[in-house]
N, C-alpha and C positions, 0 to 999 in steps of 0.2 A: 563306697569309693567313687561311684559315679557322680555324687554330689560334689565331691572335692574337685574332681576333674572339671566339672561344669563351672564351678566357682572360679577356678583358675583361668579357664577360657574366658569367662565373662569379665574378669578383672583385666585381662589383656585386650579383649575386644572392645570394651566400652570406650576407653581412651582413644583407640585407633578409629573407631566410628565417629567420635566427637571431632577428632582432627580432620577427618575427611569431610564432615559436614561444614566445619569452619572454612576449609579450603574451597569448598564449592560456593560458599556465600561471599568469599573475598572479592573485593572490587577488582575488576579487570581494567587494564589500561584502555582508555577510549581511543579508538582507531581514528586516525586523521587521514584524509585523502587530499592530495594535491594534484591539480591538473598541470600538465606540462605545456601550458599555453598561457599567454598573457592577454588579458582583456583590454584592448586598446580602443574599444568602441565608446567609452564614456557613458555607457548606459543606453546607447542607441541600438536599434535593431540592426543586426548584421545581415546583409543581403549578399547572396552569392551571385556570380555572373549569370546573365540571362542565357537560357538554353535556346539556341536558334530553332530547335525542333518542337519547342513548347507550344501548347495550344493556348490562345488568349481567352481569358474568362472575364466576363463582366459581372462584377459583384454589385448587387443593389445597395444603395446607401439609405436603408430604412432605419428610422429611429426605433430602438428597442423600448418597449413599455412593459411594465409588470402587470400580470393578470391577477385580480383578487381571487383568493382561494374558493369562494362560493361560486364564481362563474365557471371555474374549471370543473368542479363537481357536477354542476348543472349540465355542462356540455357533455360530460362523460355519460351521464344518465340518459340524455336525449339521443346519443349516438345510436344509430340502428346497428343491430347485430349483423355481423358478416354471415352471409349464407354460404354454407359449405355444400358443394355439389356431391351427390351420392357417388360412392366409389363403384367402379364397375364399368 
């Protein structure tokens, strides 16, 4: 009798499990996000008003250049190890 009961449970459980598996794989709606603001800048950088308490900073206008990979590895291997003072 146990095999008959198991067989009936299996017949009922297999379609239910298959339905749950299909439901889990179903495509979900893609979420869309909308800002409650309109971009009027035309692609320009938007700057806020100057803060009168701000500290002025001079940024150097140095041209950036790429460093070849071999030079970086050589510099890292030549760098001296930092000495750690003994604890105590």
